[in-house]
C-alpha angles and dihedrals in degrees: 000000000000126000090250092051090052092049090054094049093046088055089068101042135042108218097159122103099351104163129195117253107264090210095250099132090176093062113114086221088071091064093046091047091050090049090053096051092044089056090049089057089060097049098097098032103037112011096169092058090042089059091054090047092051093050089049088061087059091053094048093056108086094200127028109272149139097298095050089049092051090045093054092047091055093044093051093051093050091045092053092046091051089050092247086138099159090053090049091051091047093050093043088056087054091048091057090062090065098059098076097061116345097073136021122272096243092048093050092047092052092045096048092048091051090047093052089048091052094049093045090054091077119106093191109117089210090063092058098088089049093049088054088050091053092051093044094053092047092051092046091050092058099035110119094008126114091249094095090148094068090042089058093044092051093047090049089052090050091051088051089053091054090047093051089051092044092237093148098170091058090043092054090052092052094046089054091057091046093052090053091049090055095053134087120241089266091058097253121126116274109234092204087065098047093118093055090044091057090051089053090048091052090054092051092045091054090050092051092045092051092048095044096239096147096167093063091035092057092046092050095042094054089045092052091053089057096058105111100166096073137087096198127190109260090239090063094052087045089059093047094047091044091055091043089055092052090048091054090047091057088055090046090241094146099173095054088044093054091048093051094047090051090052090047091052091049095052094043088050091052092048091050090238121160088221088082089080094056094044090050088059088053090052089054090049092052091048092055090048090052089055089224121163091215112101110230088222095064095083121098091242096050101036095084089062097052091101099033108131091222090061100030096103094054090044090055091045095054091048091054092045095051090049092047090234096157099178094049089045092054092043091054092046090050096045096045098033094122093053098040101039096041088088109077093210094055090042090055093055106029091082093066090048088053093047090051094055093044089051092053092046092048094049091051091048097050097040095101096045135081091188132027142156119249090215091063092048092051090052092050093047092041092232135114119282088236088061092051089050091050091049093048094046090053090049091053094048091047091049093242092129131017106226151114131237117225101204096185093055096031091234137127124215114205122200111226118228090251090056091049093048091049093051092048089049090050092051091050092048090051091051090050092050091050093051091049093048092054091048092049093051091051092048092046092057090052091051093053090054096048116008109223117170090195090055092049093050090047090054092046093053093042093057098043095261092299100125096105 
């Protein structure tokens, strides 16, 4: 189960600090507890009444304690859901007064983290100013206290919010603060905060990946891999490796990209993140571009996903590609185009994969011929004639085939290897004759000036008897 899944589930249930009834029916806590659970029963059927009941729990508690804290948590979530944003902010401010003495530090940290995750999950633009207020109040509550850990976590969550909303200026400002908080007084990195530092790196790396700033991305990516003082959540390393893989793909470094995507998949899988499926598709893509004969689903980690319906189209595609089955490859791509091409990253690179398999199929098809029509090749490959011309033009420029395109007739004439070798031999023979001719002329002039039969014979033998 991913972190996000856990957060969502924990929004609906209170698992923390549930104590068994000690049997004292006269305790005033029993009435408060009953009030709390009665309110929970109304959450789905009558949320407005449930809010009033949860706030009544707060009133019943003479001193700030666990039940009042729980009641406020539930009321705030319902108020935010019902768009009673101002009330939610007001009660969150009250909730923050409980964290110093009413509940334990670990419990308050977990509760506030879950609360901020819940609030940040909204996609309503009108919620945005209130989200900022929630974060601002949380940061103020812990500013100057000894709970630096929660301050860091809250700031990282706020930075993640800016990243999700592509507000890169605000994100950059946040990241600057976080870097400073992860440093020693002398400006060097604090090893005790290595885990937080990697989370900050992951946010920055995502920003540079999204904005296409490969220069800064590469520097930060390499820096993040050198951090040794952290025990990061595998999801964080998954993010870093995924962005690294995309960076390598943009540089056409297929081998490094494949390695990074595999590491990203392994980390996401360990974290239980659903992103493992998408990264597995990227791994397949990189494998095809590498032109490797090793199926990416042969490893112990990826084998269980070979028949996963979410990845089946890519599994079939790589199988057809490695077998050079051009028609099957194109049928799969056409049939599952919506699924495969919906991802912009795959869409940007699949064209090269398609060109590779078409090129291999074309070379195999034209191998026995010295002359062929592009129209016939296009029909056999089930592609446009213009695409055939483009591929052949590239093959000629790259020296993969020796031939000429006749645009008027739509044909291609290919020089066989024997023809090429014969032409090369004729060229070399011509160069040799030219050299001998120049030598003979020079020696002839010398003979006229001073006849020497020994010199003439020497020239004759030197040039293979070709003086006359």
